C-alpha positions in Angstrom: -69.7 8.4 16.6 -70.8 12.0 16.6 -68.1 14.2 17.8 -68.6 17.3 19.9 -67.0 19.3 17.3 -69.8 17.8 15.1 -72.3 18.8 17.3 -70.8 22.3 17.6 -70.9 22.7 13.7 -74.5 21.6 13.7 -75.5 24.0 16.4 -73.9 26.9 14.5 -75.4 25.9 11.3 -78.9 25.9 13.3 -78.2 29.4 14.7 -77.5 30.9 11.2 -80.9 28.9 10.1 -82.8 30.5 13.0 -81.8 34.0 12.3 -83.0 33.8 8.8 -86.2 32.0 9.4 -87.1 33.9 12.7 -86.7 37.3 11.2 -89.5 36.3 8.6 -91.7 34.6 11.3 -91.3 37.9 13.2 -92.2 40.0 10.2 -95.3 37.9 9.4 -96.5 38.0 13.1 -95.9 34.5 14.1 -93.5 35.0 16.8 -92.6 38.2 18.5 -89.0 39.5 18.5 -88.6 38.8 22.0 -89.4 34.7 21.5 -87.0 35.0 18.4 -84.2 36.8 20.6 -84.8 34.3 23.3 -84.4 31.2 21.1 -81.4 32.3 19.4 -79.7 33.1 22.7 -80.5 29.5 23.8 -78.7 28.1 20.8 -76.0 30.4 21.4 -75.5 29.2 24.9 -75.5 25.8 23.7 -73.0 26.6 21.2 -70.8 28.1 24.0 -71.1 24.7 26.0 -70.0 22.7 22.9 -67.1 25.1 21.9 -65.8 24.6 25.6 -66.3 20.7 25.4 -64.5 20.5 21.9 -61.6 22.6 23.4 -61.3 20.3 26.2 -61.4 17.2 24.2 -58.8 18.6 21.4 -55.1 17.2 21.9 -52.8 19.3 23.7 -49.7 20.5 21.7 -46.3 20.3 23.2 -44.8 23.8 24.0 -41.3 22.4 22.7 -40.2 19.6 20.5 -37.7 17.4 21.6 -34.8 19.4 20.5 -35.9 22.4 22.3 -36.6 20.8 25.7 -34.7 22.5 28.6 
């Protein structure tokens, strides 16, 4: 099974990759800076979604241990 955290890590790697590659594509005239920024913004929005989902899926820790319970 592929977890939400795994997907988030993949998206974060992809953002890093795109920032590197798109810089070159813009410099070479294959892509406008606006296009590159838009594509990166889309991936960053996906990362936010996955980060939110991963946090919701994470096990919640107890505020108190048994000895500390009121």
